[in-house]
All heavy atoms as a GROMACS GRO file, in nm:
protein
  601
    1MET      N    1  11.212   5.710  11.359
    1MET     CA    2  11.262   5.813  11.271
    1MET      C    3  11.291   5.939  11.352
    1MET      O    4  11.210   5.983  11.432
    1MET     CB    5  11.159   5.842  11.163
    1MET     CG    6  11.206   5.938  11.061
    1MET     SD    7  11.093   5.934  10.920
    1MET     CE    8  11.062   6.107  10.906
    2ARG      N    9  11.405   5.996  11.330
    2ARG     CA   10  11.449   6.115  11.404
    2ARG      C   11  11.425   6.240  11.322
    2ARG      O   12  11.448   6.242  11.202
    2ARG     CB   13  11.600   6.098  11.429
    2ARG     CG   14  11.645   6.161  11.557
    2ARG     CD   15  11.791   6.132  11.579
    2ARG     NE   16  11.863   6.243  11.517
    2ARG     CZ   17  11.984   6.235  11.464
    2ARG    NH1   18  12.048   6.124  11.465
    2ARG    NH2   19  12.041   6.338  11.412
    3ASP      N   20  11.376   6.344  11.387
    3ASP     CA   21  11.359   6.472  11.318
    3ASP      C   22  11.495   6.534  11.297
    3ASP      O   23  11.578   6.539  11.387
    3ASP     CB   24  11.273   6.569  11.402
    3ASP     CG   25  11.127   6.530  11.402
    3ASP    OD1   26  11.085   6.460  11.309
    3ASP    OD2   27  11.057   6.570  11.496
    4GLU      N   28  11.516   6.583  11.176
    4GLU     CA   29  11.639   6.655  11.146
    4GLU      C   30  11.631   6.796  11.204
    4GLU      O   31  11.524   6.857  11.204
    4GLU     CB   32  11.660   6.665  10.994
    4GLU     CG   33  11.690   6.532  10.930
    4GLU     CD   34  11.820   6.471  10.978
    4GLU    OE1   35  11.919   6.544  10.989
    4GLU    OE2   36  11.821   6.351  11.007
    5PRO      N   37  11.743   6.849  11.257
    5PRO     CA   38  11.738   6.984  11.309
    5PRO      C   39  11.708   7.085  11.200
    5PRO      O   40  11.754   7.067  11.086
    5PRO     CB   41  11.878   7.006  11.368
    5PRO     CG   42  11.963   6.899  11.309
    5PRO     CD   43  11.873   6.789  11.264
    6GLN      N   44  11.629   7.184  11.232
    6GLN     CA   45  11.598   7.289  11.136
    6GLN      C   46  11.717   7.382  11.120
    6GLN      O   47  11.775   7.426  11.219
    6GLN     CB   48  11.476   7.369  11.184
    6GLN     CG   49  11.349   7.289  11.189
    6GLN     CD   50  11.303   7.247  11.051
    6GLN    OE1   51  11.315   7.324  10.956
    6GLN    NE2   52  11.254   7.127  11.040
    7THR      N   53  11.753   7.411  10.998
    7THR     CA   54  11.862   7.505  10.974
    7THR      C   55  11.801   7.644  10.958
    7THR      O   56  11.688   7.660  10.912
    7THR     CB   57  11.942   7.469  10.849
    7THR    OG1   58  11.853   7.467  10.736
    7THR    CG2   59  12.008   7.333  10.866
    8ASP      N   60  11.877   7.742  10.996
    8ASP     CA   61  11.832   7.881  10.985
    8ASP      C   62  11.835   7.921  10.837
    8ASP      O   63  11.942   7.917  10.775
    8ASP     CB   64  11.927   7.970  11.067
    8ASP     CG   65  11.881   8.114  11.076
    8ASP    OD1   66  11.783   8.151  11.010
    8ASP    OD2   67  11.948   8.191  11.147
    9PRO      N   68  11.722   7.960  10.780
    9PRO     CA   69  11.719   7.996  10.638
    9PRO      C   70  11.774   8.134  10.609
    9PRO      O   71  11.785   8.174  10.493
    9PRO     CB   72  11.570   7.989  10.605
    9PRO     CG   73  11.503   8.026  10.734
    9PRO     CD   74  11.591   7.966  10.841
   10ILE      N   75  11.815   8.206  10.714
   10ILE     CA   76  11.865   8.342  10.696
   10ILE      C   77  12.018   8.341  10.699
   10ILE      O   78  12.078   8.313  10.802
   10ILE     CB   79  11.811   8.437  10.806
   10ILE    CG1   80  11.659   8.426  10.817
   10ILE    CG2   81  11.855   8.581  10.778
   10ILE    CD1   82  11.583   8.454  10.691
   11PRO      N   83  12.082   8.378  10.588
   11PRO     CA   84  12.228   8.381  10.585
   11PRO      C   85  12.283   8.491  10.677
   11PRO      O   86  12.225   8.599  10.690
   11PRO     CB   87  12.261   8.414  10.440
   11PRO     CG   88  12.138   8.379  10.362
   11PRO     CD   89  12.024   8.403  10.456
   12ASP      N   90  12.396   8.460  10.741
   12ASP     CA   91  12.459   8.557  10.833
   12ASP      C   92  12.566   8.642  10.767
   12ASP      O   93  12.614   8.736  10.826
   12ASP     CB   94  12.523   8.483  10.951
   12ASP     CG   95  12.420   8.426  11.047
   12ASP    OD1   96  12.313   8.488  11.062
   12ASP    OD2   97  12.447   8.322  11.107
   13GLY      N   98  12.606   8.606  10.647
   13GLY     CA   99  12.715   8.677  10.583
   13GLY      C  100  12.677   8.727  10.445
   13GLY      O  101  12.565   8.703  10.398
   14PRO      N  102  12.770   8.797  10.379
   14PRO     CA  103  12.745   8.850  10.245
   14PRO      C  104  12.706   8.739  10.148
   14PRO      O  105  12.756   8.627  10.157
   14PRO     CB  106  12.878   8.913  10.206
   14PRO     CG  107  12.948   8.939  10.334
   14PRO     CD  108  12.903   8.830  10.428
   15LEU      N  109  12.619   8.772  10.056
   15LEU     CA  110  12.570   8.674   9.959
   15LEU      C  111  12.625   8.702   9.820
   15LEU      O  112  12.623   8.817   9.775
   15LEU     CB  113  12.417   8.676   9.954
   15LEU     CG  114  12.345   8.652  10.086
   15LEU    CD1  115  12.196   8.676  10.069
   15LEU    CD2  116  12.372   8.510  10.132
   16ASP      N  117  12.672   8.599   9.753
   16ASP     CA  118  12.714   8.609   9.615
   16ASP      C  119  12.615   8.541   9.521
   16ASP      O  120  12.620   8.561   9.401
   16ASP     CB  121  12.854   8.550   9.596
   16ASP     CG  122  12.960   8.632   9.666
   16ASP    OD1  123  12.950   8.757   9.665
   16ASP    OD2  124  13.053   8.572   9.725
   17THR      N  125  12.529   8.456   9.580
   17THR     CA  126  12.425   8.388   9.503
   17THR      C  127  12.297   8.390   9.586
   17THR      O  128  12.300   8.415   9.706
   17THR     CB  129  12.463   8.242   9.473
   17THR    OG1  130  12.482   8.173   9.597
   17THR    CG2  131  12.589   8.234   9.389
   18ALA      N  132  12.186   8.363   9.520
   18ALA     CA  133  12.056   8.362   9.588
   18ALA      C  134  12.051   8.248   9.690
   18ALA      O  135  12.096   8.137   9.661
   18ALA     CB  136  11.944   8.345   9.487
   19PRO      N  137  11.997   8.274   9.809
   19PRO     CA  138  11.980   8.167   9.907
   19PRO      C  139  11.882   8.060   9.855
   19PRO      O  140  11.788   8.091   9.782
   19PRO     CB  141  11.919   8.237  10.030
   19PRO     CG  142  11.941   8.382  10.007
   19PRO     CD  143  11.950   8.402   9.859
   20ASN      N  144  11.907   7.936   9.893
   20ASN     CA  145  11.819   7.826   9.853
   20ASN      C  146  11.710   7.807   9.955
   20ASN      O  147  11.718   7.855  10.067
   20ASN     CB  148  11.900   7.696   9.845
   20ASN     CG  149  11.998   7.698   9.729
   20ASN    OD1  150  11.969   7.754   9.624
   20ASN    ND2  151  12.113   7.639   9.750
   21GLY      N  152  11.608   7.732   9.917
   21GLY     CA  153  11.504   7.693  10.010
   21GLY      C  154  11.371   7.759   9.977
   21GLY      O  155  11.362   7.846   9.891
   22TYR      N  156  11.270   7.712  10.046
   22TYR     CA  157  11.135   7.763  10.030
   22TYR      C  158  11.083   7.811  10.164
   22TYR      O  159  11.099   7.743  10.265
   22TYR     CB  160  11.041   7.654   9.976
   22TYR     CG  161  10.897   7.696   9.982
   22TYR    CD1  162  10.845   7.783   9.888
   22TYR    CD2  163  10.815   7.651  10.083
   22TYR    CE1  164  10.714   7.824   9.895
   22TYR    CE2  165  10.682   7.691  10.091
   22TYR     CZ  166  10.632   7.778   9.996
   22TYR     OH  167  10.503   7.820  10.006
   23LEU      N  168  11.023   7.928  10.164
   23LEU     CA  169  10.958   7.983  10.283
   23LEU      C  170  10.811   8.006  10.250
   23LEU      O  171  10.780   8.073  10.150
   23LEU     CB  172  11.021   8.116  10.322
   23LEU     CG  173  11.170   8.119  10.349
   23LEU    CD1  174  11.220   8.262  10.366
   23LEU    CD2  175  11.201   8.039  10.474
   24SER      N  176  10.723   7.952  10.330
   24SER     CA  177  10.581   7.981  10.312
   24SER      C  178  10.559   8.130  10.346
   24SER      O  179  10.644   8.193  10.410
   24SER     CB  180  10.495   7.895  10.403
   24SER     OG  181  10.513   7.933  10.539
   25HIS      N  182  10.448   8.182  10.304
   25HIS     CA  183  10.416   8.322  10.332
   25HIS      C  184  10.422   8.349  10.482
   25HIS      O  185  10.481   8.446  10.527
   25HIS     CB  186  10.278   8.358  10.275
   25HIS     CG  187  10.241   8.501  10.294
   25HIS    ND1  188  10.273   8.598  10.203
   25HIS    CD2  189  10.178   8.563  10.395
   25HIS    CE1  190  10.230   8.715  10.248
   25HIS    NE2  191  10.169   8.695  10.364
   26GLU      N  192  10.359   8.260  10.560
   26GLU     CA  193  10.356   8.278  10.706
   26GLU      C  194  10.496   8.270  10.765
   26GLU      O  195  10.534   8.351  10.851
   26GLU     CB  196  10.265   8.175  10.772
   26GLU     CG  197  10.258   8.183  10.922
   26GLU     CD  198  10.203   8.316  10.975
   26GLU    OE1  199  10.140   8.392  10.899
   26GLU    OE2  200  10.225   8.343  11.095
   27THR      N  201  10.577   8.175  10.721
   27THR     CA  202  10.714   8.163  10.772
   27THR      C  203  10.795   8.286  10.735
   27THR      O  204  10.869   8.339  10.819
   27THR     CB  205  10.782   8.036  10.715
   27THR    OG1  206  10.707   7.922  10.757
   27THR    CG2  207  10.925   8.023  10.761
   28ALA      N  208  10.780   8.334  10.614
   28ALA     CA  209  10.852   8.453  10.569
   28ALA      C  210  10.814   8.575  10.653
   28ALA      O  211  10.898   8.652  10.697
   28ALA     CB  212  10.825   8.479  10.422
   29ARG      N  213  10.684   8.589  10.679
   29ARG     CA  214  10.635   8.702  10.761
   29ARG      C  215  10.694   8.696  10.901
   29ARG      O  216  10.745   8.795  10.953
   29ARG     CB  217  10.482   8.699  10.767
   29ARG     CG  218  10.420   8.818  10.840
   29ARG     CD  219  10.270   8.806  10.846
   29ARG     NE  220  10.228   8.699  10.934
   29ARG     CZ  221  10.227   8.709  11.068
   29ARG    NH1  222  10.266   8.819  11.127
   29ARG    NH2  223  10.187   8.608  11.142
   30VAL      N  224  10.691   8.579  10.962
   30VAL     CA  225  10.744   8.561  11.098
   30VAL      C  226  10.895   8.588  11.100
   30VAL      O  227  10.947   8.656  11.190
   30VAL     CB  228  10.709   8.421  11.153
   30VAL    CG1  229  10.785   8.391  11.281
   30VAL    CG2  230  10.558   8.411  11.175
   31LEU      N  231  10.967   8.536  11.001
   31LEU     CA  232  11.113   8.558  10.996
   31LEU      C  233  11.146   8.706  10.986
   31LEU      O  234  11.234   8.756  11.056
   31LEU     CB  235  11.175   8.482  10.879
   31LEU     CG  236  11.189   8.332  10.894
   31LEU    CD1  237  11.235   8.270  10.764
   31LEU    CD2  238  11.286   8.299  11.006
   32LEU      N  239  11.077   8.776  10.897
   32LEU     CA  240  11.101   8.919  10.882
   32LEU      C  241  11.069   8.995  11.011
   32LEU      O  242  11.148   9.079  11.056
   32LEU     CB  243  11.020   8.977  10.765
   32LEU     CG  244  11.067   8.938  10.626
   32LEU    CD1  245  10.962   8.974  10.522
   32LEU    CD2  246  11.200   9.003  10.595
   33LEU      N  247  10.954   8.966  11.069
   33LEU     CA  248  10.917   9.033  11.195
   33LEU      C  249  11.016   9.003  11.308
   33LEU      O  250  11.053   9.092  11.384
   33LEU     CB  251  10.774   8.995  11.238
   33LEU     CG  252  10.662   9.054  11.152
   33LEU    CD1  253  10.529   8.991  11.189
   33LEU    CD2  254  10.658   9.205  11.165
   34ASN      N  255  11.062   8.878  11.315
   34ASN     CA  256  11.160   8.841  11.418
   34ASN      C  257  11.292   8.915  11.398
   34ASN      O  258  11.352   8.962  11.496
   34ASN     CB  259  11.184   8.690  11.419
   34ASN     CG  260  11.071   8.613  11.479
   34ASN    OD1  261  10.983   8.668  11.546
   34ASN    ND2  262  11.069   8.483  11.455
   35GLU      N  263  11.338   8.923  11.276
   35GLU     CA  264  11.463   8.994  11.250
   35GLU      C  265  11.448   9.144  11.284
   35GLU      O  266  11.539   9.204  11.344
   35GLU     CB  267  11.508   8.978  11.104
   35GLU     CG  268  11.555   8.838  11.071
   35GLU     CD  269  11.670   8.790  11.157
   35GLU    OE1  270  11.760   8.868  11.194
   35GLU    OE2  271  11.671   8.669  11.190
   36LEU      N  272  11.337   9.202  11.247
   36LEU     CA  273  11.315   9.343  11.279
   36LEU      C  274  11.306   9.365  11.430
   36LEU      O  275  11.363   9.461  11.483
   36LEU     CB  276  11.189   9.394  11.209
   36LEU     CG  277  11.204   9.408  11.058
   36LEU    CD1  278  11.067   9.416  10.990
   36LEU    CD2  279  11.290   9.529  11.023
   37GLN      N  280  11.238   9.276  11.500
   37GLN     CA  281  11.229   9.287  11.645
   37GLN      C  282  11.367   9.270  11.708
   37GLN      O  283  11.404   9.347  11.797
   37GLN     CB  284  11.133   9.182  11.701
   37GLN     CG  285  11.116   9.192  11.851
   37GLN     CD  286  11.020   9.088  11.904
   37GLN    OE1  287  11.002   8.981  11.846
   37GLN    NE2  288  10.957   9.119  12.016
   38SER      N  289  11.444   9.173  11.663
   38SER     CA  290  11.580   9.152  11.716
   38SER      C  291  11.668   9.272  11.692
   38SER      O  292  11.759   9.300  11.770
   38SER     CB  293  11.643   9.028  11.652
   38SER     OG  294  11.577   8.912  11.694
   39ALA      N  295  11.642   9.343  11.583
   39ALA     CA  296  11.720   9.462  11.550
   39ALA      C  297  11.674   9.585  11.628
   39ALA      O  298  11.734   9.691  11.618
   39ALA     CB  299  11.713   9.489  11.400
   40GLY      N  300  11.564   9.568  11.703
   40GLY     CA  301  11.514   9.680  11.783
   40GLY      C  302  11.429   9.780  11.706
   40GLY      O  303  11.416   9.894  11.748
   41VAL      N  304  11.374   9.736  11.593
   41VAL     CA  305  11.292   9.826  11.510
   41VAL      C  306  11.151   9.834  11.566
   41VAL      O  307  11.085   9.731  11.584
   41VAL     CB  308  11.289   9.776  11.364
   41VAL    CG1  309  11.197   9.864  11.280
   41VAL    CG2  310  11.430   9.771  11.306
   42GLU      N  311  11.107   9.954  11.598
   42GLU     CA  312  10.970   9.976  11.642
   42GLU      C  313  10.881   9.974  11.520
   42GLU      O  314  10.908  10.043  11.421
   42GLU     CB  315  10.960  10.110  11.715
   42GLU     CG  316  10.826  10.134  11.777
   42GLU     CD  317  10.821  10.263  11.856
   42GLU    OE1  318  10.928  10.316  11.893
   42GLU    OE2  319  10.710  10.309  11.882
   43MET      N  320  10.774   9.897  11.526
   43MET     CA  321  10.688   9.877  11.410
   43MET      C  322  10.554   9.949  11.426
   43MET      O  323  10.490   9.938  11.529
   43MET     CB  324  10.661   9.727  11.390
   43MET     CG  325  10.784   9.642  11.369
   43MET     SD  326  10.860   9.667  11.209
   43MET     CE  327  10.736   9.591  11.107
   44GLY      N  328  10.515  10.018  11.320
   44GLY     CA  329  10.384  10.079  11.314
   44GLY      C  330  10.295   9.995  11.224
   44GLY      O  331  10.336   9.895  11.164
   45ALA      N  332  10.169  10.036  11.211
   45ALA     CA  333  10.071   9.961  11.131
   45ALA      C  334  10.115   9.953  10.984
   45ALA      O  335  10.103   9.847  10.922
   45ALA     CB  336   9.933  10.026  11.141
   46TYR      N  337  10.166  10.063  10.929
   46TYR     CA  338  10.208  10.060  10.790
   46TYR      C  339  10.333   9.972  10.773
   46TYR      O  340  10.344   9.901  10.673
   46TYR     CB  341  10.233  10.201  10.737
   46TYR     CG  342  10.257  10.203  10.588
   46TYR    CD1  343  10.151  10.182  10.499
   46TYR    CD2  344  10.385  10.224  10.537
   46TYR    CE1  345  10.173  10.182  10.362
   46TYR    CE2  346  10.406  10.224  10.401
   46TYR     CZ  347  10.299  10.203  10.312
   46TYR     OH  348  10.321  10.203  10.177
   47ASP      N  349  10.423   9.977  10.870
   47ASP     CA  350  10.540   9.889  10.866
   47ASP      C  351  10.496   9.742  10.858
   47ASP      O  352  10.549   9.665  10.776
   47ASP     CB  353  10.627   9.907  10.992
   47ASP     CG  354  10.686  10.044  11.004
   47ASP    OD1  355  10.730  10.099  10.902
   47ASP    OD2  356  10.689  10.095  11.118
   48ARG      N  357  10.402   9.702  10.942
   48ARG     CA  358  10.352   9.564  10.940
   48ARG      C  359  10.285   9.529  10.808
   48ARG      O  360  10.298   9.418  10.757
   48ARG     CB  361  10.258   9.540  11.059
   48ARG     CG  362  10.336   9.525  11.191
   48ARG     CD  363  10.244   9.482  11.304
   48ARG     NE  364  10.165   9.593  11.356
   48ARG     CZ  365  10.211   9.687  11.438
   48ARG    NH1  366  10.336   9.684  11.478
   48ARG    NH2  367  10.133   9.783  11.482
   49ARG      N  368  10.217   9.627  10.750
   49ARG     CA  369  10.153   9.606  10.620
   49ARG      C  370  10.260   9.579  10.513
   49ARG      O  371  10.242   9.490  10.428
   49ARG     CB  372  10.072   9.730  10.585
   49ARG     CG  373   9.998   9.721  10.455
   49ARG     CD  374   9.910   9.843  10.436
   49ARG     NE  375   9.868   9.852  10.298
   49ARG     CZ  376   9.812   9.958  10.247
   49ARG    NH1  377   9.790  10.066  10.321
   49ARG    NH2  378   9.776   9.958  10.121
   50ILE      N  379  10.368   9.653  10.516
   50ILE     CA  380  10.475   9.633  10.418
   50ILE      C  381  10.546   9.499  10.442
   50ILE      O  382  10.580   9.429  10.346
   50ILE     CB  383  10.575   9.751  10.421
   50ILE    CG1  384  10.506   9.879  10.373
   50ILE    CG2  385  10.699   9.720  10.338
   50ILE    CD1  386  10.447   9.872  10.233
   51VAL      N  387  10.567   9.461  10.567
   51VAL     CA  388  10.625   9.330  10.597
   51VAL      C  389  10.535   9.220  10.541
   51VAL      O  390  10.585   9.122  10.482
   51VAL     CB  391  10.651   9.313  10.748
   51VAL    CG1  392  10.684   9.168  10.781
   51VAL    CG2  393  10.764   9.404  10.793
   52GLU      N  394  10.405   9.234  10.557
   52GLU     CA  395  10.310   9.138  10.502
   52GLU      C  396  10.325   9.128  10.351
   52GLU      O  397  10.326   9.019  10.293
   52GLU     CB  398  10.167   9.178  10.540
   52GLU     CG  399  10.061   9.080  10.498
   52GLU     CD  400  10.064   8.951  10.576
   52GLU    OE1  401  10.103   8.950  10.694
   52GLU    OE2  402  10.027   8.847  10.515
   53TRP      N  403  10.340   9.240  10.286
   53TRP     CA  404  10.359   9.245  10.140
   53TRP      C  405  10.492   9.178  10.101
   53TRP      O  406  10.498   9.096  10.010
   53TRP     CB  407  10.353   9.388  10.094
   53TRP     CG  408  10.389   9.412   9.952
   53TRP    CD1  409  10.316   9.379   9.840
   53TRP    CD2  410  10.507   9.477   9.906
   53TRP    NE1  411  10.381   9.419   9.728
   53TRP    CE2  412  10.498   9.480   9.765
   53TRP    CE3  413  10.617   9.535   9.969
   53TRP    CZ2  414  10.598   9.537   9.686
   53TRP    CZ3  415  10.715   9.591   9.891
   53TRP    CH2  416  10.706   9.593   9.750
   54LEU      N  417  10.599   9.214  10.172
   54LEU     CA  418  10.731   9.157  10.143
   54LEU      C  419  10.730   9.005  10.162
   54LEU      O  420  10.799   8.933  10.089
   54LEU     CB  421  10.838   9.218  10.232
   54LEU     CG  422  10.883   9.359  10.200
   54LEU    CD1  423  10.976   9.411  10.309
   54LEU    CD2  424  10.954   9.362  10.065
   55ALA      N  425  10.658   8.956  10.260
   55ALA     CA  426  10.653   8.813  10.287
   55ALA      C  427  10.598   8.734  10.171
   55ALA      O  428  10.623   8.614  10.159
   55ALA     CB  429  10.571   8.786  10.414
   56GLY      N  430  10.526   8.798  10.082
   56GLY     CA  431  10.471   8.731   9.964
   56GLY      C  432  10.569   8.721   9.849
   56GLY      O  433  10.539   8.657   9.748
   57TRP      N  434  10.684   8.783   9.862
   57TRP     CA  435  10.784   8.775   9.757
   57TRP      C  436  10.847   8.637   9.758
   57TRP      O  437  10.826   8.557   9.849
   57TRP     CB  438  10.890   8.882   9.778
   57TRP     CG  439  10.844   9.021   9.741
   57TRP    CD1  440  10.722   9.075   9.769
   57TRP    CD2  441  10.918   9.120   9.674
   57TRP    NE1  442  10.718   9.204   9.722
   57TRP    CE2  443  10.837   9.233   9.662
   57TRP    CE3  444  11.046   9.125   9.622
   57TRP    CZ2  445  10.879   9.350   9.600
   57TRP    CZ3  446  11.088   9.241   9.561
   57TRP    CH2  447  11.005   9.352   9.550
   58ASP      N  448  10.930   8.608   9.658
   58ASP     CA  449  10.995   8.478   9.649
   58ASP      C  450  11.090   8.458   9.768
   58ASP      O  451  11.141   8.554   9.826
   58ASP     CB  452  11.070   8.463   9.516
   58ASP     CG  453  11.180   8.567   9.501
   58ASP    OD1  454  11.146   8.686   9.470
   58ASP    OD2  455  11.297   8.535   9.523
   59SER      N  456  11.113   8.333   9.801
   59SER     CA  457  11.193   8.298   9.920
   59SER      C  458  11.335   8.354   9.918
   59SER      O  459  11.381   8.407  10.019
   59SER     CB  460  11.197   8.146   9.938
   59SER     OG  461  11.067   8.098   9.962
   60PRO      N  462  11.409   8.349   9.805
   60PRO     CA  463  11.543   8.408   9.806
   60PRO      C  464  11.543   8.558   9.837
   60PRO      O  465  11.631   8.608   9.906
   60PRO     CB  466  11.596   8.379   9.665
   60PRO     CG  467  11.522   8.258   9.622
   60PRO     CD  468  11.384   8.275   9.680
   61THR      N  469  11.442   8.629   9.787
   61THR     CA  470  11.434   8.773   9.814
   61THR      C  471  11.407   8.798   9.962
   61THR      O  472  11.473   8.882  10.025
   61THR     CB  473  11.326   8.838   9.727
   61THR    OG1  474  11.362   8.820   9.590
   61THR    CG2  475  11.311   8.986   9.757
   62VAL      N  476  11.312   8.726  10.020
   62VAL     CA  477  11.280   8.742  10.161
   62VAL      C  478  11.401   8.708  10.248
   62VAL      O  479  11.434   8.781  10.342
   62VAL     CB  480  11.158   8.654  10.201
   62VAL    CG1  481  11.136   8.656  10.350
   62VAL    CG2  482  11.033   8.703  10.129
   63ALA      N  483  11.468   8.597  10.217
   63ALA     CA  484  11.586   8.557  10.296
   63ALA      C  485  11.698   8.661  10.285
   63ALA      O  486  11.766   8.689  10.383
   63ALA     CB  487  11.636   8.420  10.249
   64THR      N  488  11.714   8.722  10.167
   64THR     CA  489  11.816   8.824  10.151
   64THR      C  490  11.781   8.950  10.230
   64THR      O  491  11.868   9.007  10.297
   64THR     CB  492  11.834   8.858  10.001
   64THR    OG1  493  11.874   8.738   9.933
   64THR    CG2  494  11.938   8.966   9.982
   65ILE      N  495  11.657   8.992  10.226
   65ILE     CA  496  11.614   9.110  10.304
   65ILE      C  497  11.634   9.084  10.453
   65ILE      O  498  11.686   9.169  10.526
   65ILE     CB  499  11.469   9.148  10.271
   65ILE    CG1  500  11.459   9.199  10.129
   65ILE    CG2  501  11.415   9.251  10.370
   65ILE    CD1  502  11.319   9.213  10.076
   66ALA      N  503  11.592   8.966  10.501
   66ALA     CA  504  11.610   8.932  10.641
   66ALA      C  505  11.758   8.927  10.677
   66ALA      O  506  11.797   8.972  10.785
   66ALA     CB  507  11.542   8.798  10.672
   67SER      N  508  11.841   8.878  10.587
   67SER     CA  509  11.985   8.872  10.610
   67SER      C  510  12.044   9.013  10.621
   67SER      O  511  12.129   9.040  10.707
   67SER     CB  512  12.054   8.795  10.497
   67SER     OG  513  12.193   8.795  10.512
   68LEU      N  514  11.999   9.102  10.535
   68LEU     CA  515  12.046   9.242  10.542
   68LEU      C  516  12.009   9.305  10.674
   68LEU      O  517  12.091   9.376  10.737
   68LEU     CB  518  11.988   9.323  10.426
   68LEU     CG  519  12.040   9.288  10.286
   68LEU    CD1  520  11.950   9.348  10.179
   68LEU    CD2  521  12.184   9.334  10.271
   69ILE      N  522  11.885   9.282  10.720
   69ILE     CA  523  11.842   9.335  10.850
   69ILE      C  524  11.930   9.278  10.961
   69ILE      O  525  11.980   9.352  11.047
   69ILE     CB  526  11.694   9.302  10.877
   69ILE    CG1  527  11.604   9.372  10.774
   69ILE    CG2  528  11.655   9.340  11.020
   69ILE    CD1  529  11.463   9.319  10.769
   70ARG      N  530  11.950   9.147  10.960
   70ARG     CA  531  12.031   9.080  11.062
   70ARG      C  532  12.174   9.135  11.064
   70ARG      O  533  12.228   9.167  11.169
   70ARG     CB  534  12.034   8.929  11.038
   70ARG     CG  535  12.118   8.854  11.140
   70ARG     CD  536  12.119   8.706  11.113
   70ARG     NE  537  11.989   8.650  11.145
   70ARG     CZ  538  11.959   8.522  11.130
   70ARG    NH1  539  12.048   8.437  11.081
   70ARG    NH2  540  11.839   8.477  11.162
   71ARG      N  541  12.234   9.143  10.948
   71ARG     CA  542  12.374   9.188  10.943
   71ARG      C  543  12.387   9.334  10.983
   71ARG      O  544  12.483   9.371  11.050
   71ARG     CB  545  12.430   9.165  10.802
   71ARG     CG  546  12.454   9.017  10.775
   71ARG     CD  547  12.516   8.993  10.640
   71ARG     NE  548  12.410   8.989  10.538
   71ARG     CZ  549  12.428   9.028  10.413
   71ARG    NH1  550  12.541   9.079  10.373
   71ARG    NH2  551  12.328   9.020  10.327
   72THR      N  552  12.291   9.416  10.948
   72THR     CA  553  12.293   9.555  10.989
   72THR      C  554  12.278   9.567  11.141
   72THR      O  555  12.346   9.648  11.206
   72THR     CB  556  12.180   9.634  10.919
   72THR    OG1  557  12.202   9.626  10.777
   72THR    CG2  558  12.179   9.778  10.962
   73ALA      N  559  12.189   9.487  11.199
   73ALA     CA  560  12.167   9.492  11.345
   73ALA      C  561  12.290   9.446  11.421
   73ALA      O  562  12.317   9.497  11.529
   73ALA     CB  563  12.047   9.405  11.380
   74HIS      N  564  12.365   9.350  11.367
   74HIS     CA  565  12.480   9.299  11.437
   74HIS      C  566  12.606   9.382  11.415
   74HIS      O  567  12.703   9.368  11.488
   74HIS     CB  568  12.508   9.154  11.395
   74HIS     CG  569  12.410   9.058  11.454
   74HIS    ND1  570  12.296   9.022  11.388
   74HIS    CD2  571  12.409   8.996  11.573
   74HIS    CE1  572  12.229   8.936  11.465
   74HIS    NE2  573  12.294   8.920  11.578
   75HIS      N  574  12.606   9.468  11.315
   75HIS     CA  575  12.723   9.549  11.284
   75HIS      C  576  12.683   9.694  11.258
   75HIS      O  577  12.708   9.748  11.150
   75HIS     CB  578  12.796   9.493  11.162
   75HIS     CG  579  12.838   9.351  11.180
   75HIS    ND1  580  12.943   9.316  11.260
   75HIS    CD2  581  12.789   9.236  11.128
   75HIS    CE1  582  12.956   9.185  11.259
   75HIS    NE2  583  12.863   9.134  11.179
   76PRO      N  584  12.622   9.759  11.357
   76PRO     CA  585  12.584   9.900  11.335
   76PRO      C  586  12.707   9.988  11.318
   76PRO      O  587  12.814   9.959  11.370
   76PRO     CB  588  12.505   9.936  11.462
   76PRO     CG  589  12.553   9.839  11.565
   76PRO     CD  590  12.593   9.714  11.490
   77ARG      N  591  12.690  10.092  11.246
   77ARG     CA  592  12.803  10.186  11.223
   77ARG      C  593  12.802  10.296  11.323
   77ARG      O  594  12.711  10.339  11.375
   77ARG     CB  595  12.795  10.244  11.083
   77ARG     CG  596  12.817  10.135  10.982
   77ARG     CD  597  12.814  10.196  10.844
   77ARG     NE  598  12.824  10.084  10.752
   77ARG     CZ  599  12.916  10.080  10.658
   77ARG    NH1  600  13.000  10.177  10.641
   77ARG    NH2  601  12.922   9.978  10.577
   0.00000   0.00000   0.00000
């Protein structure tokens, strides 16, 4: 049996509908922290606390927030 490649749960473009899929709390936390790090955001203790809180939200909300961070980082004004 072959492992299927993992798809990136974070959309790269504008969203018209909620992203599909399930993210565990830990996966959501790591995804958010990775996107913030990739965007060059310096994190303080309270920032990490809020990311922990956000990671507990539903998967479509977390994926949308991570997508917004990603798109903003790739297209700064």
